[in-house]
C-alpha positions as a printed Julia matrix, in Angstrom:
138×3 Matrix{Float64}:
  98.0    92.81  125.01
  97.8    89.52  127.65
  98.35   86.99  124.52
 100.93   88.94  122.67
 102.93   90.79  125.78
 102.27   93.33  122.85
 101.3    97.51  122.82
  98.38   98.88  120.93
 100.15  100.69  118.41
  99.41  103.48  116.03
 101.04  101.61  112.95
 103.79  104.12  111.52
 102.4   107.6   113.85
 101.24  108.52  111.04
  98.95  111.45  111.48
  96.57  110.97  108.04
  93.28  109.46  109.17
  92.6   105.85  108.26
  96.52  105.52  110.06
  96.55  102.11  110.66
  96.12  100.78  114.64
  97.41   97.15  115.87
  99.9    95.36  117.95
 103.67   96.2   117.94
 106.81   95.8   120.31
 106.48   97.91  123.37
 107.88  101.16  122.88
 106.33  103.69  125.13
 106.46  106.29  121.42
 103.02  108.18  121.62
 101.48  106.19  119.0
 101.9   104.06  121.9
  99.75  106.01  124.34
  96.02  106.01  124.56
  94.04  109.13  126.59
  90.54  107.79  127.16
  87.9   109.28  128.1
  84.89  107.97  129.49
  81.4   109.07  128.65
  77.67  107.35  129.46
  79.04  103.81  130.18
  81.8   104.02  127.01
  85.35  105.36  125.94
  86.97  106.37  123.39
  90.7   106.48  122.48
  92.47  109.22  121.73
  95.9   108.32  120.19
  97.78  110.91  121.61
 101.24  112.02  119.17
  98.07  112.82  115.83
  95.23  113.66  118.62
  93.26  111.21  116.76
  90.07  109.06  118.22
  90.47  104.85  117.45
  87.6   104.15  114.85
  85.95  100.84  113.18
  86.27  101.74  110.04
  83.1   102.68  107.47
  82.03  101.46  111.43
  81.62   97.8   109.93
  79.48   95.12  111.9
  81.7    92.73  110.95
  84.08   90.1   112.49
  88.07   90.75  112.42
  86.91   94.81  111.1
  90.22   97.19  110.54
  90.72   99.68  113.32
  91.91  103.06  112.76
  93.1   106.33  113.68
  89.9   109.11  112.24
  89.64  112.61  113.89
  87.2   112.34  117.06
  84.05  112.84  115.55
  82.54  109.81  119.03
  80.86  108.77  117.14
  79.2   105.35  118.21
  81.81  103.34  116.32
  84.71  104.82  118.42
  83.07  104.35  121.72
  84.33  101.29  123.26
  83.4    99.35  126.17
  86.32   97.7   128.6
  85.32   93.89  130.28
  87.31   92.08  132.04
  88.49   88.62  130.64
  91.06   86.71  132.39
  92.7    87.14  136.61
  96.0    88.99  136.35
  98.78   86.5   135.84
 102.26   86.1   138.08
 105.16   88.27  138.08
 107.36   87.78  140.62
 108.99   90.1   139.42
 106.76   92.44  139.26
 108.4    94.44  135.44
 105.22   93.31  133.53
 106.08   90.17  131.63
 103.89   86.97  133.45
 106.6    84.48  134.62
 105.88   82.09  131.81
 106.93   85.04  129.32
 110.33   85.61  131.66
 113.0    83.86  131.3
 114.17   85.35  134.41
 110.96   86.59  137.07
 113.57   86.77  139.65
 115.44   89.61  137.98
 113.0    92.64  137.52
 115.73   93.77  134.45
 115.59   90.68  132.89
 112.88   90.32  130.75
 111.48   90.0   126.73
 112.42   92.95  125.01
 114.14   94.27  127.66
 117.6    96.42  126.48
 120.51   94.78  126.07
 124.11   96.13  127.92
 126.4    94.97  125.57
 129.99   94.09  128.26
 127.01   91.48  130.41
 127.19   88.26  129.33
 123.76   87.74  131.16
 120.73   87.25  128.59
 118.76   90.66  129.69
 115.64   90.36  126.75
 115.0    86.67  126.79
 116.26   85.9   123.2
 118.41   82.94  124.1
 121.66   84.98  123.6
 123.89   86.46  125.82
 124.34   90.13  125.54
 128.21   90.19  125.04
 127.41   87.61  122.13
 124.74   89.56  120.63
 127.16   92.58  120.94
 129.98   91.22  119.47
 128.8    87.99  118.19
 131.26   85.61  119.93
């Protein structure tokens, strides 16, 4: 998600109808992999791990309605449109993180949430602690 740099996630990776959908740190698990299907101007999104569709709980029309996973039935509350809201951000090193979020936009191995390398004295995950200190505490 552009504003938070988090991913759309079926929270807890459960297989039950009603499993909550929200934003979560990106990890590429199958509960963050969404298979879109386009038909008649709308998309349905099926979460890969469970095979269930993204669904607006109880077909609500309210602001802040809860998104859940539910068996694929193709109802109106499982159909979504996509609209462009802002221009893409600048990303000099093409690591998928905007310059405003990336603590070193000249190195594609350094970005928020990047894996750390214990023998490195570089802060690869942008948490203001170098990797060696993060691993060994000094």
